C-alpha positions in Angstrom: 264.8 207.1 -97.0 265.2 205.2 -100.5 263.1 206.1 -103.1 260.4 204.0 -103.4 259.1 204.8 -107.0 259.4 201.0 -108.1 257.0 200.3 -105.6 254.1 198.8 -106.9 250.8 197.6 -104.4 249.0 194.9 -105.8 245.9 193.0 -104.3 247.3 189.9 -103.0 245.9 186.4 -103.1 247.7 184.4 -100.4 249.4 182.3 -102.2 253.0 182.9 -102.5 255.9 181.6 -100.2 257.1 184.8 -100.0 254.3 186.5 -98.2 253.4 183.2 -96.6 256.4 183.5 -94.5 256.4 187.3 -93.9 252.9 186.2 -92.1 254.3 183.5 -90.2 257.4 186.0 -89.1 254.5 188.8 -88.3 252.5 186.0 -86.2 255.9 185.0 -84.4 256.9 188.2 -83.9 253.2 189.1 -82.4 253.6 186.7 -79.9 257.1 187.2 -78.8 256.5 191.0 -77.8 252.5 190.8 -76.7 251.0 188.6 -73.8 248.8 185.4 -74.9 245.4 186.5 -75.8 246.4 190.0 -76.6 247.7 189.0 -80.4 244.6 189.8 -82.7 246.8 189.8 -85.8 245.5 186.8 -88.1 246.8 183.7 -89.4 247.5 182.9 -93.5 244.1 180.5 -93.2 242.2 183.6 -91.2 242.9 186.1 -93.7 242.5 183.5 -96.8 238.5 182.2 -95.4 238.1 185.9 -94.7 234.8 187.4 -97.5 235.4 190.4 -96.0 239.1 191.6 -95.9 240.9 192.8 -99.1 244.8 191.9 -98.4 247.8 193.8 -100.3 251.1 193.0 -101.2 254.0 195.7 -101.9 256.8 194.7 -104.1 259.5 196.1 -105.9 260.7 193.8 -108.7 260.2 190.1 -107.6 260.9 191.5 -103.8 257.9 191.7 -101.1 258.8 194.9 -99.2 255.4 194.9 -97.2 251.8 194.2 -97.3 248.5 195.0 -95.1 244.7 194.9 -95.6 241.2 196.3 -94.9 238.5 194.3 -92.9 234.9 195.6 -93.6 233.5 196.3 -90.1 230.0 197.1 -91.8 229.4 199.0 -94.9 230.5 202.4 -93.7 233.6 201.4 -91.6 236.6 199.4 -91.6 239.8 197.6 -89.9 243.3 198.2 -90.7 244.8 194.5 -90.6 248.0 193.1 -91.2 250.2 196.2 -91.8 254.2 194.5 -91.6 257.1 195.4 -93.5 259.9 193.2 -94.3 262.9 193.9 -91.7 265.0 194.5 -94.9 262.7 197.2 -96.0 262.2 199.0 -92.3 262.3 202.9 -92.4 261.9 203.4 -95.6 258.1 204.7 -96.5 257.1 201.4 -97.4 254.4 201.1 -94.3 253.6 204.8 -95.1 252.6 203.3 -99.0 250.8 200.6 -98.1 248.8 203.0 -95.3 247.9 205.5 -97.8 247.3 202.8 -100.2 244.4 201.3 -97.6 243.0 204.7 -96.3 242.6 205.6 -100.5 240.8 202.4 -100.5 238.4 202.9 -98.0 237.7 206.5 -99.3 236.9 204.9 -102.4 234.4 202.4 -100.8 232.8 205.4 -98.9 233.6 205.0 -95.5 232.9 207.2 -92.9 235.7 205.7 -90.4 238.8 203.7 -90.9 239.8 201.6 -87.5 242.9 199.9 -85.8 244.3 197.6 -83.0 248.0 198.1 -82.5 249.9 196.9 -79.6 250.4 199.1 -76.8 254.1 198.3 -75.9 257.3 200.1 -76.6 257.8 198.0 -80.1 254.6 199.0 -81.1 255.6 202.8 -80.6 256.8 203.6 -84.6 253.4 202.2 -85.7 251.5 204.3 -83.6 253.2 207.2 -84.6 252.9 206.9 -88.4 249.2 206.5 -87.6 249.0 209.2 -85.8 250.7 211.1 -88.8 248.3 209.8 -90.9 245.7 211.5 -89.0 244.0 208.5 -86.4 243.4 209.5 -83.2 243.3 207.1 -79.9 240.0 205.7 -79.3 238.3 203.1 -77.3 237.7 199.1 -78.5 235.2 198.8 -81.3 234.0 196.1 -83.1 234.2 193.0 -81.1 237.5 194.0 -79.5 237.3 194.3 -75.5 239.6 196.8 -73.3 243.3 195.3 -73.1 245.5 196.9 -71.6 247.9 195.5 -74.4 245.9 196.7 -76.8 245.9 200.6 -78.4 243.0 201.1 -80.1 243.0 204.4 -83.2 240.5 205.9 -86.3 240.0 208.4 -88.4 237.0 209.8 -89.8 236.7 209.9 -93.4 
């Protein structure tokens, strides 16, 4: 695993070309893997227009490594959104650092619970394993989600 000591996570205003490209790649990949109607990833416009989402990007110098977001569901709970690591930086601990940052922010906000939705397909196994390592457990749908065999729902008490 590459040393991530120079990795910087910062709140992102979603105006840069690199983040737009990474989010476009993310959405395209989700649509390649997941059947229509089961893709819950947000596009750039939805992320920009949502006042209850805080978005972060991870950088090493001027190189974008990944991103993640925290959506407030209510004053006591949040949802992880838009977790993505750039292809060239996968399996190097980037997602782990972003996830730890989001969990810390959820605790700072005094949330009792942090939720997420991810895919049920084999391509999502690394993501599910990462979330399990951080104490997320499988659960049923939350918020506006409905039961979907293509989705996996996880939660973590804070």
